[in-house]
Phi, psi and omega in degrees: 000135187267144171263119178251021174289153177302326182288339176292345182257005184271126180280154177273128183218160174238128176227124178290145173243115189262133171268130183218165171266147176061067181299324180291319174296329171295322175303311173298325175295311182295326174300310178298310189285319191241000187070032185284155172240155181273122174267324178211141175212138175232115182266134182249185177300145171067015177088008180285147185227140158245120183223152168250120181251155173235129168250109195052245174256007181266118184255156170204164180245165178203151171193173182293154177297156171216092185296337177293342174253007178080028178254107176250148174273157179300330178297324178286324182280342189085014184148166186265161188255349176224159161259137176255129179257125172259108177268118187217165188289326188242079188288334176304305185295315183294326172302305180306322182283329177292315181299314181305319183285347175125006181278163183242134181287130161272312166215139186291168182290140168199200192234126177193142173056032176083006176242155161261121196201135170227158178236134171234158170238137183274176192293349182258003173100000180276134185266144179227120172262124190252123183178191184206150169290147173284156182293000000 
């Protein structure tokens, strides 16, 4: 039996939702650092933004932290609770772009454990490992 409901066409995905301070600035950073595009954007009062961004086909969300709902930025927590792995064809170029946009290097791009990989922390406290598996 075939299911023709709209829900049957929805792919299962996992997309992080980043809590940040200064969400509009964060959108600009991710566009500059990773070439992200805006898939969805809702501008709120006082300059806040809720946005769904895409780096190629990899999507993530972001918005301003809302402690009243239990959503804290790494700046409020004193560090991030997750690391994000951004797999790309040219990690050296994306790593350099992230640094030029304002990220700070945690460790440079190198080869280890079957990956070409480097790690940055963005201006909002989120850690990104940028790399690709080695052939």
